[in-house]
N, C-alpha and C positions, 0 to 999 in steps of 0.2 A: 504494500499500500504506500502511497505517496500523499503528501499534503496537496490539496487542490490548488492553493495559491503558491506562486514561486516565492522562494526565500529571498531575502534582502541581503544576501551575502555579498552581492556585487555592488553595493552602494559606494565602494571606494572609487569605482569608475563612474564618476558623476560629472556634475556641471563644471565647466572650466571657469576660472576667475577672470573677470574683466580687467584688462590692462590699459594703461593710458597710452596714447599715440606718442611716438618719438617726434623730436622736433624736425620739421622738414628741412631738407637741404637742397641747394640749387643743382640743376643738371650738371654744371661744370664741376661741382665738387664730387660728383659720384660717377660721372661717365668716363670711362677709360677703355679704349679699344673695344668698344661695343659691349663692355661688361659693366653692369651697375651692381654695387654691393654695399652692404652696411656692416658694421661690427656686429657681432652676435649680441643679441639683447640679454639682459640679465633676467628677464622674466621667462617663464616657461611657455613654449608654444602651445596652442590649443589643439591638442592631439587626442584627447580622451573622449570627448563627446559625452552623451548620455545613453543610458540603457533603460528599457521599460521592464522592470523585473516582475510585474504583475501581469496576470492574464486579463486582457480587456474583455469584458463579457456584455457589453452593451448589445442588445438584440438577441442575446442568446440566454434563454431561461435555463435554470438548473434543472432540466428535465431530460430523462432518458429518451432514446429514440423510439420507444414504444411504450404504451401503458403497461403498468407492471402487475395489474390484477390478473388472476387466473381466469380464463374464459370458461363459464359454466358449461357443463355438458348439456346438449339439447335435450328438451323434455319430450320431444317426439321425433320420429324418423320422417325424413323427407318423403313426400308423396311423388311418385313417379308418373302419375297420370297426367295427360296433357295431349294436345293436338299438334303442337309444333314439331316438325321433324328437322333435325340437324342435317344439313347437306353434307355430302361427301367432301372431304378437304384434300387440298393438294400439298405436296411437300413444300416447306417454307425455305426454299433455296433459290438464289438467283445469282447469276454472274453477268452482270450488265457491262456494256461498254458505252461510256458517256464522256464527252469531251470536256465538259465543265459543269460539275455538280453544283456550282454556285451561280449558274447563269440566270435562273429564273426565281422569282419569289414564290412562296407557297400560295400566297394570295395578295392582292392589293386592295381587297374589300375590307370594310369595317369589321372588327371582331364580332363573334357570334352575337346575334340580336338579343340573346337572353342575358347577356353580360351588360350591366349597367354602365353608364358613363358619367364621369364627373370631371371638371376642370382642375381640381386642386389636389394637393398632396401634403402630408405633414412636414415634408422637407422642402424648403424653398431652393430654388435654383440660384445659388449664390455666384454672382459674377459671371454667369454663363451668357454669352451673347450669340445671336444668330443660329439657334439650334432648335430643331423639331424633336422628334423621338431621341432621347439622350441615353447614352450608356451609363449604367448605374454601378457596374461591378468591375470596372476597368481600373488600370494601374494609376491613372491620374486623378482619381476621385477626391483624394485628400485636398487637392487645390481648389475644390468647390464645396467642401463640407466644413462644418464647424467654424473654427477661428482660422481656418487655412494655414495652420501652423505645423502640420505634420508633413512628412516627406512623401515624395513621389519617386518610385523606383523604375528606371528605364533599363537597367541591367547592361552593363555593370555599374553604372553611375546612379546616384540619387541626387534629387534637386529638393531644396528646402528654402522657403521664404526666410530671408534674413531681415530682421526688424530692429536693427540697432544694437543687437547683442554681440556676444563674443569679444574677442581681442580687438576686432577691427571696427566695432560699433557701426557696422555697415548696413545700408539699406539696399536690398536687391535680392538675387537668388543665389544661394550657395551650392557649391558642388562638392560631393563627397565620393570618394572611392575607398572602400574598406578592404584590407588585406586580411588573410586568414589568421594571422598572429594578432590581430586586434580583437578578435572575438572574445566574448565573456562566456564562460561555461559555468553551469551551476545545477542544483544549489551546492553540490560538492564538486569543485572543479577537477579534483583528482580521481573521481569515480570513472569507472569504465563499464558500462556506458554512463555518460552524464545525461541528466534529464532534459536539459535544454542548452541551446547555444544562442547567442544574441549578438548582432553587430551593432557597434556604437552609431548613434545618430547625432547629427549636428556638428560633426567636425568640418569646419569651414575651410577646406583646402584652398578653394578659390571662390571668390564671390564676384558675380557680374553685377556691377552697380553703375551709377551715373551721378553726376553733380546734381541733376534735377530731382533725384529721388530722396525721400526723407520721410519723416513722420507724416501720416496721412496718405501715403500712397496706397493704391489698391491693386489687387491681383484679379485679373479676369481670365477667362478661358473661352476659346471658340474653336469651331471645326473639330468637334469631339467624334472620333471614329473608333473602330474596334482596335486600332493599333496606334493611334496617335491623337494628339491635341495640341493646340497652341495656348501657351501661357503668356500673359501680357502684364507688365508693370506700368501702371499709369500714375504720374506724379499727382500729388494733392492738388486739387482744383483744375486739373487738365482733363481732356476728354479722349485724348489719343495717347498711345502708349510710348514710353521712352525706349523700352526694350521689349522684344518679343522672343519667345523660346519655342521653337518647333520641337516638341517632345515626342519621339518615336521609339517604340521599343527596340532595344538593341542598337541604339545610335552610336556610332563609332566616335563622333565628336559631340561634345555639348556645345550647341551653337546659340549665341545671342545675336539678334538682329537689332541694331541700333537705328533708330529713326531720327537722327539729328541730335541725339543727346551727347553729352560730353562723357566719355567712358572712364570709369574707375574699375580697375581690377584689384580686388582686395583679398586679404587672407587673414585668418586668425592663427595660422600655423607659422606665419612669419616667412618673409622672402629672405633667403640667404644670398643668392646672386641672380641677376637677370641679364641674359645674354642676347643681344641682337645678332641673328644668324643671316646668312645669305638667303635671299628669297628663293623658295622652291619652284615658283612660277610667277609669270608676269602679273603684277598687281597685288601680290600676297606678301604680307610682312610677317616675319617669323621670329619668335622669341622663344628662348629656353628659360624656364622658371624653375630654380632649385629651391625647394622649401626647407625649413629648418628641421623637418622630420626626415630629411635625406631623400625624399621623393622628387623626381623630376616630372614636370609637365611641360607640354609644348603649347604654345599659343600662336594662332595664325589669325591675321586680320586681313580682310579683303574690302576695300573701299568701293563704293558704287562708281566713283569717278577715277578709280585706279590710282589714287594719290598716296596710298599707304597710310600707315598709323604709327605715330611716334609716342611711345610710353615712357614716362619718367618715374623713377623710383623716388617717392617722396619720404618714405619711412618703411619700417619692416612690415607694415600692413597694407600699403597702398601703392599701386601704379596708377598714374593719372595721364590721360591724354591731354594735349595742349588746347583742344577745343572741340566743337561739335563734330560728330562722326556719323555718316550715313553708310552703313555696310554691315558686315558680319564679323564677329570675333568667335573663334572656335578654340576650345581647349580639349586636350586628351592627355591622359597619364601614360608615361613611357617607363614602366618598371625597369629598374636597373640601368636606365639611360642607354639602352641597346641600340646601335646604329641601324641594324636591319629593320627594327620596328620603327625607328624614326623615318627611315626611308619610305616605308609604307604609308605612314601618316603624311609625309610630304607629298606623295602622289595623289593624295585625295584631298588636300587642303582647298578650301573654297567651295566644296560640294557638300551638301546636306540633304537628307530626306525630309519630306514634309508629310507624307502619308504612305500607307502600303495597301495593295490590292491583293486579295486572296483569290486564287483560282485552283482547281483540282480536277483531275480526271481519273477514271477507273477503267480497267480492262480486265475482267474476270476477277481473279483474287488480288491483282496488283492495283495499287493506287498511288498517285503522286499528287503532292500539293506544292504550290509556288507562291512565294511572297515577292511581289514586284513593287519596287519603291518609285513614287514620284519624287523627283529630285530637283533642286536647284544647283546648277553647276557653273563654276567659274573656269574659264579657259579649257573646258572640256575635261576637267579633272574627274577621276574616278570617285565611286561612292564606296565607303567602308562602313560595314555594319558588323555587329558582334553576334556570334552564333553561340547558342547553348549546346551543351554535350549531345543532347538527343538530335539536334539539327546536324551536327557534324557526322554522327554516326549513320544518317540516313541520306546524306547529300548525294546527288547524281555526280557523275564525273565532271561535268562542266562547272558546276558550283564548287565542287572540292578544288578545282584548279585555282580558285580565287583565294584560297586559305593563305594567310600570312603567319608570320612568327609571333604576332601579337597575341598574348594571352593575358586575360585580366580576371582576377577573382570575382565571382558574383557573391551575393550575400548568402543564398541558400541553394544554389544550383551548380556548384562546381566552377570550372574555368570557362570563361567565354573566349572564343577564338575570333580574331578579326578576319573578315572575309571581304574581298573586294569584288564588287559586282553590283549591277542594278537589280538583280533578282536572284533568288535561291529556288532550287527545286529539290524537295525531299521525296524519297521513294519508300513506300510501305509494300513489300512484296508479298505479304501473307495476311491479307485482310480476312476477317472471320465471316466470309460469305456463307460458309455452310452451316452456321449456327442458326437454329430456328427456335421453337419453343421447347423442343425436347432437350434432355440432358446431353451435354457435349463434353468430350475431352479430346486432347490433341492425338490420342492414339486410335480412337475408334470413331471420331467425328460424332455426328448426331445419332441419338439412339432411340428408335421408335419401337424396337422389339425387345421385350424383357421376358424372363421366365414366367410360366404359368402361376406358379405359387406367388411370385411378386405381384402379378396382376391381381390375384385375389386379395392380397394384403392391401394394395392400393385402393382396390374397390371398396373393401370394408372400411378402411379409414375415410375414404371419400364420401361414403354414405353417412358416416358420422359428422365429418366436417361441414358438408353441405346441408346438414340438418340444423346447423347453428343460425342464429338470428342475424342475417347479414345487415338488415337495416339498422339494428340497434348497435352493431359494432362499427358501422361506417358513418352514421349520422352524429358526428362529433363536432366540437368547436375548433377543430384543427384540420386544415386541408391535408397536412402531412399524415396525421394519424388515420384520417378518413381514407386517403388514397392507399395506405399500406393495407387497410382491411379489404378494400376491393380488389387489390392486386393479389392478396392472399387467396381469396376465393376463386379468382380467375385461374390462378395456377392450379388449384385443385381440380377445377372443372376440366381444364385441359388434360390433366393427368388421368382423370377418370375416363374421359372420352378417348383419347388418343392412345394411351398406354395401357389402360385397363380394359378398354373396349366396351365399356358400359355406357351406351349411348342414352338409355332411358334416364339413368341417375343423372348424367351430365346434362340432359335436356332440362330436367326439373331444377338443377342447381342454376343453370343458365338463366332460367326464368326469374329466379330470385335475385340473381346478380343484376340482371337488367332493371328490375324494379328498384334496387338499391341505388344503382348508378343513376337512375332517372332524377333523383333528388338533386344531383350536381349538374346534370345536363340541363335541367330546368332552372338552375341557379336559385334553388329554394333552400339551400343548407342553412346551418345556423348563422354563419357569417358568409353571405354570398360574395362572389367576385365582382370587381368593378374595374372597368378600363378608365385609368386616370390619364388625362392627356397632358399633364404637366411635364412628366418624364417620358410617358409613352409606354404603358405596360399594363398588364392585368395583375391585380393584387387582391389579397383577401381584405375584406372590410373590417376585420377584427380590430386593428389599431385605430381606425377612424372611430369605432364605436367606444372602445374602452380607453383610449388615450395611452395605452401601454405599448411601447415600441416593440417589446419582446414577445408580444402574444403571437401564437403560432409560429415561433422560432424566427420572428422578424419578417414574416412573408410580406406584410404591408410595405415594408421598407426594402424589399427585393432581396432579402436573404434567402438562400437555398431554393430558389425557384426550380432549378433543374432537378433537385432532389424531390421536391413535392410533386411536380407535374409528372415525373417519371412514372409513378405508380398508376395514375389515371390513364396515362397514355398506353402503358403496358396492358392494363385491364381492358381498355377499349379494343386493343389489338386482338385479344383473344375472343372477346364478345363477337366482334365483327368477322373474325376467322371462322367462328362456328355458326354464325348467324348473319350472312351477308345482307339480309333484308334490314338489319339494324342500322347499317352504315349510313344510308343517305340522310337520316334525320339527326345524325350525331357527328358526322365528319367535321362540320364547321367548328363545332364546340371544341373537339379535341385538337384540331389544327390551330386554334386560337392559343392553346397552351403551348404548342410546339413553336409557334411564331414568337410567343413572348420570351422564351428562353433560348430559341435557337433559330431565329430568323436568318435565312442565308443571303438576303439581297437588300441593298439600298433602295431598291424600287418598291419596297413595302413601306408605305408612308405612315404606318401606325406603330412600328416597333424598331428599336435599334438593332443592329446586326450583331448576332451571336452574343447576346447578353452575358451568358454564363461561360461558355467554352472560349478559352484563350489559345488561338492558334499559334501564337509565338511560344507560349510556355508549354503547350501540349497538354493542357488539362484545364479544368473550370476553376473559377473562384466563387466561393459561396457567399462572401460578405457583400452586402448591398450598400445602402445609403447610411453608413456609420463611419464617422471619423475614426481613423485607427493610427496609433503611433507606429505600428509595425507593418502597415499596409494590409492588402487584401489577404485572405486566408482560405484554406479548405481543410475540413476535418474528416471527410469520408470519401476516399477514392472509389470505393465500391458503389456508392450511390451516384457518383459522377459517371461511372461506366454504365451504371444501369440506365441512366438517361439516354446515353448513346445507343444502348441496346434497344431501349423502348422505341426511339424514333426509327431505328432500323426495322423492327418488326411491324411497326405501324406503317412505315413507308411501303413495306412489301404488301401489307393487308389492303391498302388503299390504291395500290398500283402506282405510287409515286416512286419511281426508280431512283431519282436523284436524291430523295430523302433517305431512302434505304441505303444508298451508297455513301451519303454523308455519315450515317450511323456506323457503317462498316469502317470507314476511314478514321473517324473519330476514335473508335475502339483500338484500332491499330496504333494510332499515335499515342493514345493513353497508355496502351500496354508498354510502349517504349519509355514514355516519360515517367510512369509510375516506377518502373524498374530502375530508372536513373535517380529519382528524387524522393520517392515515397516509400517503396517497399524494398527493403535492403536485404540482398544476398550478402554473403561474406565477402564477396569480391567487389563490392560497391566502392568506387573511388570519388564519387561526387559529394558525398557527405563526410563529415569529419570521422576519422578512424575511431575516435573515442565516443562516437554517437551511434554508429551503424549496429551496435549490439542490441539496440532497442528493437531492431527488425522492422519498424516502421516510424514514420515521422510523429504520429500523433497529429498535431495541427501544424501545418506548414504555412508560414506567413511569407510575405515578400522579404522581410528582414530577419526573421528568426524561425527556429523550429523548436517546438515544445511537445515533448512526449507526454501528453495529457489530453483530456477532452474537456469540452465545456460543461460536462455533467458529472464528472467524477474521474477518479484516478486508478480505479481497478485495472488490473492487467487486462481482464476480459473486455472491459469498456474500451480501452485504448486500442487493442488489436482488433476487437470485434467490430468497432464502428467502420473499420476498413474492409469487413467481410460482408455486411448486410447490404441488400438481400442476396443470399446465395441463389444464383440463377444461371441459365446456360452459358452466359458469357463470362462467369466468374473463373472458369478453368482456363480461359484465354488470357485474362489480364492478371491472374494470380498464378504464375507458373509453379510447377511442382517443386522445383529447387527451393524457391522462397517459402512456399507453404510447409515444407518439410523442416526447414531451418527454424522457422517461427514456432511451429508445433514443438520441436525439440528444445527450444529455448524456454517456453512458458508453460505449455499444457500437457506434456507427456507425464506418465507416471515418474515421480521423483523430481519433476521440474518445479519451478518456483510456484506455480499456480496450477496444479493438476486439474484436469477438466472435470473430474468427479467432485471436486471441492467447489466448483462454480455453481451458483444457485440461479434459479429462475430461468427466463428464456434465453439467457446468455449461454447456458449449457448447450441447449439445442443449437444455437448459432455456431458455437465451436465444433460440435459434432457434424453438423452439415457441412462446414468448411473442411473437416477432416476427410469427407467423402472425395475431395479433390485428389487426395493421395492414398487413402485407405478406405475405400467404399465398403469393404467387408466389415470392418470394425463399426462403422457408421450404421450399417444395416443391422448387425447384431445388437447394437445398443438400442436402436428404434424398435426392434421387434422382441427385445428381451424383457425380463421381469423388472429391470431396474428403470425402465422408461416410465415416465409420468407426464400427464398434460401440463404440469406446471413448468416444464422445460420448453414449452412453446411460447414465443412471444406473440404479441397481437398481430404481427405481420407474417406469421409462419403457420404452416399447417403440417400435421403428420402426413397428409396425403402427398404434398410435394416433396417433403424430406425423403419419404419412401421411394417416390418416383426418381428423385435425384440419385440416391444411393444405388437403386436398382439399375438405373441407366448407366451409371458409372461402373457397373459390373459387380456390385456388392452383394447381389442376391444369387449369384452362382450362374 
């Protein structure tokens, strides 16, 4: 067991002390052979920053991911009488060839007519200009939330509003790059594994500032897209920005666009030497900046009129231009002051990306996706962007040829590699095209045939499970809990029909499920959904009614939408699969949920593109409109993947091959990113060696990783939240090596938390996960005398667990 809150053992790495400015000197005093330098100051440079040692829980109630009461046994057995006949179904396998799976929107019509509309939202759009449907879960959200005082992570750099603090007392945007040796570990820094690691925030290595900026300046954003946004600093009393910052994920330079303001380049780390170097290209001025922490940064300036830029070192914290400047200033860190890296930066000076366009194609089981950047280029210079490890692993040969020697540490995802080129293409050669509703593993593919004894056991369990009160279990005040109940019954119905072959019982269960689902399809649940046009999305009305931002896990504030909607989409897929006549009246409502979390096209005027899934990082972010000191985060990789699986099977069911292909490709990308960043085999090199023994991240933030959950610190919670719900795609995203190592670390006999010591629904979750590597043990436990209904959580059924174990070969 661990304490829920992080210890405060790291408070020694805290705020820096403000230091006075040194007396300014004239340029003639400090200029010699292109080098400007000052004596070392007696004060300490600002190299420690701050760390957030507590888990920020805004929007996340202290609730488990399922209700904890035991579901009562049904008082009567389901009646199988009825007139409806379930049609013969076809295998759920498709291998399409599509040139661009993002070419067309799902719809351009208004959301489902049963979903109400309103123009307001509890969170105002702070400083956002010229924007329709707006991204809520992207990397730059801290710049329009709360006091705008938290950082934005573009990887490998972070940007933070500087409001007169630090050694420099500067107003502008500060730039930070953290090295691995700057991390703080805790609560016991010598433990292996440690429970968390955190990167310091607020080290003002460089600050883009201007003479015009000071108290009262404002921060605005515009052109918010899935991969980029512009940030603007507007002087007090002005209406136009002094500096603009095109923030693009993976940008190789941090670029400030000066609109006629007088540049200051400040630092709280202290300048040691400033060297004017030969111009790498016509119209580009180049400086090398050596800071007092020993790190070298390169600065390039490109004036609109080609006149260059002269910077004078006034003191250890400030470089100042002689007058107004219209053009761009770019900075990049050159670790070790390596000449080859510097040459790569030189070749790209004056060029920066403004936005990215995503495209993807599929051909059978192979898929590829491309990020293509719109750029502004001076003198035809190349574009450099920073690739994460999962990008580098999957790049095609053309993209790989652009790799440079530049490698910079990221905060939570290993080393980023500089890649020169206007676009990247990544290839996923083994998409899970063959996964359908049936249990699946890599050795035997989908399993629709199981032994006769297993069919009987599944049928018997199904008769009991489908006799439960579906309306009572799903008519709840949480869309998350309600969706889990509907999905549970859908999986049981599928297993009874397709695996046990009992059409009559499945038919009766399907009728009950359709009745329960209708409450939501008519939008008459306890907290109906609403389309709010302020941000552009479908949310629960819970927080509108109660005023509590954490109700339904923050759904009203865009937390966890991909988690919540996945269960409804999956349940609808099975209903429509077994009852095609149900589809026409319900397709629009289900597609509204898909569009809200995973709209593929800017042509949809009602929703932002890909609200949840981040195609740069290769996974989703769960945090919505909540200001966060450590950025966006995600707690459950399994529910992230379940959403991708849900849109895959829904796309197949409705005949939308592009949607199905997007689900397949998302799963393939998630499999790769999970293995690199979230689910740790012993060979993992992207997370710290003294952390991977945890076997998973717990909660991964943009700036820290904390092996915990928002609802508790039991081992089964932390590991299990990355398991639920066990579904056909689980064996694809959770490979056998990882599952084996995790099981042998935590839950085996003699391990720290043996499975048979775990109580409640978590024991069933652990045993169902064990079926991915040892289905026989899972089957024997489910059918043995030690099994009890208390080990089933509210989102799980004995029927599906039996079907899973049998389909994985556990029943013989």
